[in-house]
N, C-alpha and C positions, 0 to 999 in steps of 0.2 A: 402589449398585454391585451388579450381579447375579452370579450364578454363571457360571463359564466353561462353554462348550458341552460339554466332555468331562465335567464334573461333573454337568450336567443329564442328559446321555445315560446316565451311570452310574446316576443316581437312577432314571430310567425303567426301565432294565434290572433293577435290584434290586427295584423295586416289582413288575415283571412276574414276576420269579422268586418273590417272596413270594406272588403271586396263584396261580401254578401249584402251589406247595407247599400253599397253603390248599385249593385244589380237590381235591388228592389226599387230604389229611387229612380233609376234610369228607365224602368219599365212603367213608371206611373207619372213622372214629372219631366219637364223639358230640361234635363240635366245636360250640361255642356262639358264640365270638367270636375274632377275631385282631386284635392291635394291633401297630403299629410303634412302637418307642421308640428312644432314643439319638439320635445325630447325624442319622440319616435322617428322624426325626420332627421334630427341632428345626430342621433346615435348615442346620446347620453342618457338613455332611458334606464329604468330599473325594471325588474320583473313585475312590480306592482303599478307601474306607470299606466295612466290612461292613454288613449289615442285622441289626438286633436285633428279634426277634419275640416276642410273648407269645401263646401258644395257651391259650385258656380252654375246658376240656372239662367235660362233665357226668359226674358219678359217679366221679371219681378221687380223692376226698378221702382215701381210705384208702391210697393209693399214696405211697411216699416219693419224694424228688426223683430218685433214680437210676432207679426204675421208670418215672417219668413221662418222663424223658429218653429212656429205652430205647423206650418206647411210640411216640415221635415220630421216633426216629432213622432208620427206613427211609425217611421222607419228605423228609428234609432233604438238600438238595444246595447246592453253591456256598458262598459266603462268608457263612454265616448263623449267628448266635448266637441261642439261643432259651431261653425258660423256659416251663414248663407249669403252669398254675394250674387248680384246680377252680373251677367257677362260684361257689361260696360264698366264694372267696378273692379275688374281683375287687377288693376294697378294697386289695389288696397291689400293684396295678399301679404301675409307675414313673410319676412325676409327669408326665413328658413323653410318655406313651403317647398315640398317636392311633389311633382305630379304623380298621381296614382292611376288615374283613368281619364280618358278623353273620349268624347262622342265619336271623333274621327278615327282614333287608333285603338280604342279599348284600353285594357290594362297594360301598364308598363311591366317589364320584367321585375318581379318582386324581389329578386336578389339584391337590388339596389338598397333595399331596406334591411337586408339580413347580413350585411358584411359586419365582421367583428374587428 
């Protein structure tokens, strides 16, 4: 049994939103990788679910959680929750995290997020 049409359309819109945010962040900050986690990564989302993102940046290890959130806040729009890690902290990724973008390779094929 697959996802309903509205849930799949919602997933596509949320992934597109994450991509737009990623492009803006990458043009202004030392972004290394972006991951999707939570229900949108696992596939158990609803059409009203938010999207959870992990932004991995270079050179922010000395910043506390509030400074990191503030650094990204001008770029965040829509129903998005996010965390910010230094690249040395990538081992702290949520277990269900799926790569969306990397500095080296750009965006992954978004179909990995759209399977029903």
